[in-house]
N, C-alpha and C positions, 0 to 999 in steps of 0.2 A: 348686281354690281353697279348698275346705273343709279339705283336708289342711294347707294353708299356714296357715289361720286357727287350726286346733287346735294346730299347731306353735308359732305365735306365742304362744298362750295358755299353753302349757306352758313356754315360755322365761322368762316373767316380764318385768318391766319392764326389767331390766338387759340381758337377752338381746335384747330388741327394740331397745334403744338401741344396743347393739353391732352388731346387724344393720343398723340405719340408717346408722351411720358407715361400715361396710364397703361398703355400697351407694353412699354418697356418694363415697368414695375411688375405688371402681371406676368411677363415672361421670366423675370428674375426670381419670382416666387417659385417657379417650377424647377429651378436649378438645384441640383443636389450638390451642396457645398461639401468639400472634403473636411474631415476632422483635423485637429491640430497634428495628430500623429501621422495621418496620411500626408498632410502638407509637408511635414518635416522629412518624411521618407522620399516624397517626390522631389523635393528640393535637393536632397543629398544625391539622389540618382542623377539629376540633371547636372549638378556641379561635378560629379565624378566623370560623367560622360563628356562634358565640355573640357575638363582637364585632360582626359585621354585623347580627345581630338586635337587639342593644342599640342600635346606631346608628339602625336603622329605627324602633324603638319610641320612641326619644328624639325624633327628628324629628316623628313622629306626635303625641307628647305636646306638643311645642312648638307645633305648628300648632293643635292643639285648644285649648291654653291661650290663644293669641293670639285665636282665634275667640271663646272664652268672654269674655275681657276686652273685646273689641270690642263684643259684644252687650250685656253687662251693665255695662260701663263700669268 
């Protein structure tokens, strides 16, 4: 660990930035990217779920608004 730290100090700021980007690219190569079909399916599932949650929250808000107007006139 101390060798790596002293190597980083010797590289300077631009060397460390280059090392960072090389490491990022190396990690991105390990990612298993979804196919177009999987991506379409995942997007549809998320949109349906978000629509469902919007409907539930809207109904809950409507019920609470009716209760508040009933109590406070």
